[in-house]
C-alpha positions in Angstrom: 201.9 106.0 15.4 198.4 105.3 13.9 198.5 101.6 15.4 199.7 103.1 18.8 196.8 105.7 19.0 194.3 103.1 18.1 195.6 100.8 21.0 195.2 103.8 23.3 191.8 104.6 22.2 190.8 101.0 22.8 192.4 100.9 26.3 190.7 104.0 27.4 187.2 102.7 26.1 187.8 99.3 27.9 188.5 101.4 31.4 185.2 103.2 30.8 183.5 100.2 30.2 184.9 98.3 33.0 184.0 101.6 35.1 180.4 101.4 33.9 179.7 97.7 34.8 178.0 97.1 38.3 180.5 96.2 41.0 180.7 92.6 42.4 182.1 92.2 46.0 185.2 89.7 45.9 184.8 89.3 49.7 181.6 87.1 49.4 181.9 84.4 46.9 178.5 83.2 48.2 174.9 84.0 48.7 172.9 84.5 52.1 169.6 83.0 52.7 167.2 83.2 55.5 163.7 81.6 55.9 160.5 83.5 55.5 157.2 82.9 57.4 155.9 80.4 54.8 159.0 78.1 55.4 160.5 79.0 52.1 164.2 79.8 51.7 164.8 83.3 50.4 168.1 85.3 49.6 168.9 88.3 52.0 171.5 90.8 52.9 175.0 89.5 53.6 175.2 88.3 57.1 178.9 87.5 57.3 181.9 88.7 55.4 184.9 86.4 54.5 187.3 88.2 56.7 190.5 85.9 56.3 192.1 82.6 55.8 194.8 80.9 58.2 196.8 78.3 56.5 199.1 78.1 59.3 200.6 79.4 62.6 203.7 81.1 62.2 205.7 78.7 60.2 203.9 75.9 61.3 201.3 74.2 58.9 198.2 72.0 60.0 197.8 68.5 58.8 194.3 67.1 58.7 193.1 69.2 61.6 189.8 67.8 62.9 188.5 70.2 65.6 188.7 73.7 66.9 188.1 75.8 70.2 188.5 79.4 70.9 189.7 80.4 74.4 188.2 83.1 76.5 191.3 85.6 75.6 190.9 84.8 71.9 193.5 82.0 71.5 192.7 79.3 68.9 193.2 75.9 69.7 193.3 73.3 67.1 193.6 69.5 67.1 196.2 69.0 64.7 195.4 65.3 64.4 198.1 64.1 61.8 200.8 65.8 63.6 199.4 64.6 66.8 199.2 67.7 68.8 197.2 70.6 69.8 198.3 73.9 67.9 197.7 77.3 69.8 197.8 80.2 67.7 196.2 84.0 67.3 193.7 85.2 65.0 196.5 87.2 63.3 198.3 83.6 62.4 201.0 83.8 65.0 202.1 80.6 66.7 201.7 80.7 70.5 202.7 77.1 71.5 201.8 73.5 70.8 200.7 70.9 73.6 200.7 67.0 73.8 203.6 66.5 71.4 205.0 63.1 72.2 202.0 62.2 74.4 199.0 62.4 72.0 198.2 59.9 69.1 195.5 61.1 67.0 193.5 64.1 68.7 190.2 64.4 67.5 188.3 66.8 69.9 189.6 69.8 71.7 188.1 72.1 74.5 189.3 74.8 76.5 187.8 75.9 79.9 187.6 79.5 81.4 190.8 78.5 83.3 192.5 77.4 80.1 192.6 73.7 81.2 192.7 72.1 77.7 190.8 68.7 77.4 191.6 66.6 74.3 189.6 63.5 73.0 192.3 61.2 71.4 190.7 58.3 69.5 193.5 56.1 68.9 194.9 56.5 72.5 191.3 55.7 73.4 191.8 58.4 76.3 190.8 62.0 77.5 194.0 64.0 78.2 193.8 67.3 80.3 196.5 69.7 80.1 196.9 73.0 82.0 197.5 76.4 80.3 201.2 75.7 80.4 200.9 72.4 78.4 201.7 70.1 81.1 199.5 66.9 81.4 197.3 67.2 84.4 195.3 63.8 84.3 193.8 61.2 82.0 190.8 59.4 81.6 190.3 55.8 79.9 187.3 53.5 79.6 185.0 53.5 82.4 185.2 50.4 84.4 181.3 50.9 85.1 179.1 47.7 83.9 176.7 50.2 83.0 178.8 51.3 80.3 179.0 48.2 78.8 181.8 45.5 78.6 181.6 45.0 74.8 181.5 48.7 74.0 184.9 50.3 73.0 185.8 53.9 74.2 186.8 55.8 71.2 186.6 59.5 72.3 186.2 61.8 69.1 184.8 65.2 70.6 184.5 66.7 74.1 182.8 69.5 76.1 183.1 70.2 79.7 180.8 72.4 81.9 181.6 74.6 85.0 181.7 71.8 87.4 184.2 69.7 85.3 181.6 67.2 84.1 182.9 65.9 80.8 180.5 65.1 77.9 182.3 62.9 75.2 181.2 61.8 71.9 182.6 58.2 71.2 182.8 56.9 67.8 180.1 53.9 67.0 178.5 54.4 70.4 175.0 54.4 69.6 174.1 54.6 73.4 174.5 58.6 73.2 177.0 60.9 74.9 179.2 59.5 77.4 178.9 61.6 80.5 182.2 61.3 82.9 182.6 63.0 86.2 186.3 64.0 87.2 186.2 62.2 90.5 187.7 59.1 91.4 189.7 58.6 87.7 186.5 59.4 85.7 183.3 58.1 87.1 180.9 57.1 84.6 177.8 59.0 85.3 175.5 57.5 82.5 174.5 58.3 78.9 173.3 61.3 77.8 171.2 62.9 74.9 170.7 59.5 73.4 168.9 59.7 70.0 165.9 57.8 69.1 165.9 55.1 66.4 164.3 55.8 63.2 161.3 53.7 62.5 158.4 53.6 60.0 155.1 51.7 59.7 156.3 49.4 57.2 159.4 48.2 59.1 156.8 47.7 62.3 154.6 45.7 60.1 157.5 43.6 58.6 159.0 42.8 62.0 155.4 41.8 63.6 155.0 39.1 60.5 158.6 37.9 59.8 160.0 35.1 62.0 162.9 35.2 64.2 165.6 34.3 61.6 163.9 36.7 59.1 163.9 39.6 61.3 167.8 38.6 62.2 168.6 39.1 58.6 167.1 42.7 58.5 169.4 45.7 59.1 169.4 46.6 62.7 167.2 49.5 63.8 169.8 51.3 66.2 169.9 55.1 66.9 172.5 57.3 65.2 175.7 58.6 67.1 176.0 62.1 67.6 178.2 63.8 65.2 179.7 66.7 67.6 178.7 68.8 70.4 179.2 72.2 72.5 178.2 73.3 75.7 177.1 77.2 76.1 177.6 79.4 79.1 174.2 78.5 80.8 175.6 74.8 80.7 173.0 73.5 78.0 174.5 70.7 75.7 174.1 71.3 72.0 174.4 68.2 69.8 174.1 67.8 66.1 173.6 64.1 64.4 173.6 63.4 60.9 170.4 61.7 59.1 168.2 62.5 61.8 166.0 65.2 60.1 164.3 67.5 62.7 166.6 66.2 65.4 169.6 67.1 63.5 170.1 70.0 66.1 169.4 69.5 69.8 169.5 71.8 72.8 169.7 69.6 75.8 168.9 70.7 79.4 170.5 69.0 82.5 167.9 66.3 82.3 168.8 65.4 78.7 165.5 66.7 77.1 165.6 68.6 73.8 164.3 72.0 74.1 164.3 72.5 70.3 161.0 71.6 68.3 161.7 72.9 64.8 159.9 71.2 61.9 160.8 73.4 59.2 163.3 71.1 57.7 166.2 73.8 57.6 168.9 71.9 59.1 172.3 71.0 57.4 172.2 67.8 55.6 175.6 66.6 56.8 176.4 68.5 60.1 180.0 68.5 61.0 180.2 70.8 64.1 178.4 73.1 66.2 179.1 76.2 68.3 177.3 78.3 70.7 176.9 81.8 70.0 177.0 84.9 72.2 173.3 85.9 72.0 171.5 82.8 72.8 172.0 81.7 69.3 173.8 78.6 67.8 176.1 78.0 64.5 176.3 74.6 62.6 178.5 74.1 60.1 177.8 71.6 57.4 180.6 69.2 56.0 180.5 70.7 52.6 180.9 74.2 53.8 177.5 75.8 54.7 177.2 77.8 57.9 173.8 77.8 59.6 172.8 80.1 62.3 169.8 79.4 64.6 168.2 81.2 67.4 167.6 79.3 70.7 164.4 77.5 69.6 165.9 76.3 66.3 164.6 78.7 64.1 167.2 79.4 61.2 168.2 82.9 61.0 171.0 82.8 58.0 172.8 80.3 55.9 175.7 81.2 54.1 178.9 79.8 52.9 179.4 76.8 50.4 181.7 74.3 48.8 184.9 75.1 47.3 184.6 74.3 43.6 188.5 74.5 43.0 188.6 78.2 42.8 190.3 78.5 46.1 188.4 81.6 47.0 188.1 82.9 50.3 185.3 82.0 52.3 184.4 78.7 50.5 185.4 75.1 52.4 186.0 71.7 51.1 185.7 69.4 53.9 184.5 71.2 57.5 185.4 69.3 60.7 184.9 72.0 63.2 183.6 75.7 63.9 184.0 78.3 66.9 182.9 81.6 67.6 184.8 84.4 69.6 183.4 87.2 71.6 183.4 89.5 68.5 181.0 87.1 66.8 183.7 86.3 64.2 183.2 82.6 63.0 186.1 80.2 62.7 185.6 77.3 60.4 188.1 74.5 60.2 188.7 72.8 56.9 190.4 69.5 57.3 191.0 68.8 53.7 192.6 72.2 52.8 194.3 72.1 56.4 193.1 75.7 56.9 190.9 78.0 58.9 188.2 80.3 57.5 187.3 83.3 59.2 183.9 85.3 58.8 183.3 88.7 60.3 179.6 89.8 61.0 178.1 92.7 58.9 176.2 95.4 60.3 172.9 93.6 59.5 173.8 90.8 61.7 175.0 93.0 64.4 172.1 94.8 64.4 170.0 91.5 64.7 172.3 90.0 67.6 171.9 93.3 69.5 168.2 92.9 69.2 168.5 89.1 70.3 170.7 90.1 73.4 168.5 92.9 74.3 165.2 90.6 74.1 166.9 87.8 75.9 167.3 90.4 79.0 163.9 91.4 78.9 164.5 94.9 77.7 161.9 94.8 75.0 161.6 98.7 74.3 165.3 98.9 73.7 165.2 95.7 71.4 162.6 97.7 69.1 165.5 100.2 68.0 167.9 97.9 66.4 164.9 95.7 65.0 163.6 98.9 63.5 167.0 99.7 61.7 167.1 96.3 60.6 163.4 96.4 59.0 164.7 99.5 57.3 167.5 97.5 55.6 165.3 94.6 54.8 161.3 95.1 55.6 160.9 91.4 54.2 163.2 89.9 56.8 160.3 87.9 58.6 162.4 86.9 61.6 162.7 90.7 62.5 158.8 91.4 62.1 158.1 88.3 64.5 160.9 89.5 67.0 159.3 93.0 66.7 155.8 91.6 67.2 157.3 89.8 70.3 158.4 93.1 71.7 155.1 94.6 71.6 153.6 92.0 72.7 155.6 92.1 76.0 154.7 95.7 76.1 151.1 94.8 75.9 150.7 96.8 73.0 148.5 93.8 71.2 147.3 95.7 68.0 151.0 96.6 66.9 151.8 93.1 67.9 149.0 91.7 65.6 150.3 93.5 62.8 154.1 92.5 63.0 152.9 89.0 63.5 150.8 89.1 60.4 153.7 90.7 58.4 155.8 87.8 60.0 153.3 84.9 59.0 153.7 84.0 62.7 150.8 82.0 63.6 151.5 81.7 67.2 152.3 85.4 67.9 149.1 86.2 65.9 147.0 84.0 67.9 148.3 85.1 71.3 147.7 88.9 70.2 144.3 88.1 68.7 143.2 86.6 71.8 144.4 89.4 74.0 142.4 91.8 71.6 139.3 89.8 71.7 139.3 89.3 75.2 139.6 93.0 75.7 136.7 93.7 73.3 134.5 91.2 75.0 135.1 92.6 78.3 134.0 96.0 77.2 131.2 95.0 75.2 129.8 91.5 76.4 126.9 93.4 78.2 126.2 95.4 75.0 126.0 92.1 73.0 123.7 90.5 75.8 121.4 93.7 75.7 121.2 93.5 71.9 120.2 89.8 72.0 117.5 90.3 74.6 116.2 93.2 72.7 115.9 91.3 69.5 114.3 88.2 71.3 111.6 90.6 72.8 111.2 92.3 69.6 110.5 89.0 67.7 108.2 87.8 70.5 106.2 90.8 70.1 106.2 90.4 66.5 104.9 86.9 66.7 102.1 87.9 69.0 100.9 91.1 66.9 101.2 88.6 63.9 98.9 85.7 65.7 96.1 88.6 66.5 96.2 91.0 63.8 98.0 89.0 60.9 100.3 91.9 60.1 102.8 89.7 58.3 100.2 88.3 56.0 101.1 90.4 52.9 105.1 89.5 53.1 104.1 86.2 53.8 101.9 85.9 50.5 104.8 87.9 48.5 107.2 85.3 49.7 105.0 82.2 48.8 104.5 83.8 45.2 108.1 84.3 44.6 108.8 80.8 45.8 106.3 79.5 43.2 108.6 80.9 40.4 110.3 78.0 38.6 114.0 79.1 39.2 113.5 80.0 42.9 111.4 76.5 43.3 114.2 74.6 41.9 116.6 76.4 44.4 114.4 75.5 47.4 114.1 72.0 46.2 117.9 71.7 46.4 117.5 72.6 50.0 115.0 70.1 50.5 117.6 67.5 48.6 120.1 68.4 51.4 117.6 67.4 54.1 115.7 64.3 52.4 118.1 63.2 49.5 116.5 59.7 49.0 112.9 61.7 48.6 114.3 64.4 46.5 116.3 62.0 44.2 113.1 60.3 43.4 111.7 63.8 42.3 114.9 64.2 40.2 114.6 60.7 38.6 110.7 60.8 38.1 109.1 64.0 38.6 111.0 66.3 36.4 112.6 68.3 39.2 116.0 68.4 37.2 117.0 71.8 36.3 120.1 72.9 34.1 119.6 76.7 35.2 119.4 76.1 38.9 122.2 73.4 38.9 124.5 75.7 37.1 123.5 78.6 39.5 124.4 76.6 42.5 127.8 75.6 40.9 128.6 79.1 40.2 127.8 80.1 43.8 129.9 77.2 45.1 132.7 78.6 42.9 132.3 82.0 44.4 132.4 80.6 48.0 135.1 78.6 47.6 137.3 81.2 45.9 136.3 83.8 48.7 137.1 81.3 51.6 140.4 80.4 49.8 142.0 83.7 49.7 140.2 86.1 52.1 139.6 83.5 55.2 141.3 84.1 58.5 144.9 84.5 58.8 145.3 81.5 61.2 143.4 79.1 58.8 144.7 80.4 55.6 146.8 78.2 53.5 147.5 80.1 50.5 150.3 83.0 50.3 149.6 86.5 50.4 149.5 88.1 47.3 149.4 84.6 45.3 145.9 84.6 43.6 145.0 81.7 40.9 141.5 82.5 40.5 141.1 81.4 36.9 143.0 78.2 37.7 140.3 77.5 40.3 137.5 78.2 38.2 138.6 76.0 35.5 139.3 73.3 38.2 136.0 73.2 39.6 134.2 73.4 36.4 136.7 70.6 34.9 135.8 68.4 38.0 132.2 69.0 37.3 132.2 68.2 33.6 134.5 65.2 34.3 132.3 63.6 37.1 129.1 64.3 35.3 130.5 62.7 32.1 132.2 59.8 33.5 129.4 59.0 36.0 127.0 59.2 32.8 129.0 56.5 30.9 129.6 54.3 33.6 125.9 54.2 34.7 124.8 53.9 31.0 127.0 50.8 30.8 125.8 49.2 34.0 122.1 49.9 32.8 121.7 53.1 35.2 118.4 55.2 34.5 119.9 58.7 34.9 120.5 61.2 32.2 123.2 63.6 31.9 120.7 66.3 33.1 119.6 64.4 36.2 123.1 63.4 37.2 124.5 67.0 36.6 121.6 68.0 38.7 121.9 65.7 41.9 125.9 66.7 41.6 125.3 70.0 41.9 122.5 69.8 44.5 124.7 68.0 46.7 126.8 70.8 47.0 123.9 72.6 49.2 125.7 71.7 52.5 128.8 73.7 51.4 126.8 76.7 50.2 124.8 77.1 53.2 127.5 76.4 55.8 130.5 77.9 54.3 129.6 81.4 55.6 129.8 80.0 59.1 133.1 78.6 58.5 134.3 81.8 57.1 133.0 83.9 60.1 134.9 81.5 62.6 138.0 81.5 60.8 138.0 85.2 61.6 137.2 85.3 65.0 139.0 82.1 66.6 142.5 81.5 67.8 144.8 78.6 67.1 143.4 76.6 70.2 140.0 76.8 69.0 140.4 76.4 65.1 139.8 72.5 65.7 136.0 74.1 65.3 136.7 75.0 61.8 138.3 71.6 61.1 135.3 69.7 62.4 132.9 71.8 60.7 134.7 71.3 57.2 134.7 67.6 58.1 130.9 67.7 58.7 130.4 69.8 55.5 132.3 67.6 53.2 130.9 64.3 54.8 127.9 65.5 54.3 128.1 66.3 50.7 129.5 62.8 49.9 126.7 61.1 51.7 124.0 62.8 49.7 125.7 62.5 46.6 126.1 58.7 47.0 122.3 58.5 47.9 121.6 60.9 44.7 123.7 58.4 42.5 121.8 55.3 44.0 118.3 56.7 43.9 118.4 58.6 40.3 119.9 55.3 38.8 117.7 53.0 40.7 120.8 50.9 41.7 121.3 48.4 44.7 123.9 49.5 47.3 126.2 47.0 45.9 125.9 48.3 42.2 126.2 51.9 43.7 129.7 50.8 45.2 130.6 49.3 41.9 129.7 52.4 39.8 131.6 54.6 42.3 134.9 52.8 41.9 134.4 52.6 38.1 133.8 56.2 38.1 137.0 57.1 39.8 138.9 54.9 37.7 137.4 56.4 34.6 138.2 60.0 35.8 141.8 58.9 36.5 142.0 57.7 32.9 140.4 60.8 31.6 142.9 63.0 33.5 145.9 60.9 32.3 144.6 61.4 28.8 144.2 65.0 29.1 147.7 65.4 30.6 149.1 63.5 27.7 147.4 65.7 25.2 148.8 68.6 27.1 152.1 67.6 26.9 152.0 66.7 23.5 150.3 70.1 22.5 153.1 72.1 24.6 155.8 70.2 22.5 154.2 71.0 19.4 153.8 74.7 20.5 157.5 74.8 21.4 158.5 73.2 18.1 156.2 75.7 15.9 157.7 78.7 18.1 161.1 77.7 17.5 160.5 77.5 13.9 159.2 80.8 13.6 161.8 82.4 15.9 164.3 81.0 13.6 162.7 82.2 10.5 162.3 85.8 12.1 166.1 85.7 13.0 167.1 84.7 9.6 165.0 87.1 7.9 166.3 89.9 10.2 169.9 88.8 9.5 
């Protein structure tokens, strides 16, 4: 009896503990990610729920299915390759019928038009078959007889898409010329190759091919473009293709001329894309072979990535070998897994529905209405940068540029920020240009009057004498000499070497000013030219880096110069090194101001000024090294190379010491932790 009571108590406790544990959704065995304004992959709300899995239609199972298409009425068409047929089923798993049995060999691609004509790409039959909605064969198309197609090129169709005019776009296995474009007229007229990929090349291969002989070039791997992996077509007639190994050209959105309308360089594409499907809101889905599903907008910007490979747990929502993807009118995604011979169905969440609604309204020009779902979306996740970017675009279209600037800044959208800032700046200039001109004219008049009054009555003699007296102070004189060094480095370097113009105090002061300006410019410069993340401050590391470089350059230069019979001391070398920073110290405030008032189209001025500053610093530093040590030009070049080498050796030595001390620290910490644990136990 007592034992029974103890078991009952344990059971109650177990139930209570399980109820107190945080709940985990069994519907999503994966994490949803998005990309932020800095191009980083970040976790976000679940975009799609694993809704269901179809393993068969009725009592008919699939065998190595290779493609899927959703008809306008919601019926599912599957290219059941190994069974040599097209299966038609419903989203509930009911079998509606089959097509092509006894006619097809290995159907690899299927496409259904609005009038329910079924186009089948049959690889082994080397034909395109067309069936009507009742399953009767209407016609078939074989290899084009046009010489433009290529006599030696085989016709092995694996994927197909058809536009409203009946033009067929066919992906053929191993055909590197591009997508085969066929007209239904005259038994399949060859219209040409469409959306051809570019051959990847590199500077190294170009040099090799330029210097090698014909025989050697013949032995090299052929540099040929990749064959598209899959394709689809949207309701506007635009063709989407995916190609493996094409990096930023993995996904293409091709217009009627075959021009790619996507220019995304965020490296957010699938590594091994297997299929592509056009969405209902100017969006597109790409299914990776490993099971990841990517969603992009019409410009190729990633909205979500979810799903993943099946690790053997057989959980709903995970795939093993994806070969097809399709989308129905309810935005449910159907992912075909050829290895598991099943279809994973994903349903959008409220978060995704809001985003799709905003995309639809924005594409229709209803910007004010689009702000409502975007506002709700940002309440759910204020850090979702794409929503901030879309909100900024809506405000920009409404000519509310202040709000557009705010949301573009939140989204790290440089183009949107630049456009809004240009409008704000333009408006300010229109309102204040006359005031600015009048102020400049008044300032010029005031300066002119002051100069004439000074030439007649010498009213500025007192402040002039005070300034001269102030400049005669040792510290101020050394600072002014640094400015002279910037203008005439050769003459000023002689003063450092022979006239005792080297100064520890002035040099260190200039180095501290350089540090302050470097940090201020790095973290508070204009948004369009800023290169660090908001809220990410590493000031101590910056100070340590600058101080370390100054010490390392001074010591390495002194050692190398001493070995090569240079005349410079540590003090003189440190002085000319710090004095060489004067162009940066004097011109950086201009860079800082320009970074806050220029747009993206004008920021080349900031880049040019930066090149001028660092070029100036490098030139006067080299001249100072030469004159202070009384070197020739050849000796100076030799010392510079040796100094760089010595600095690299010093950096390597410091790194090795750091790694060794880190290991020693971890060892000591582990011993202390073990001792504390044993004493506590």
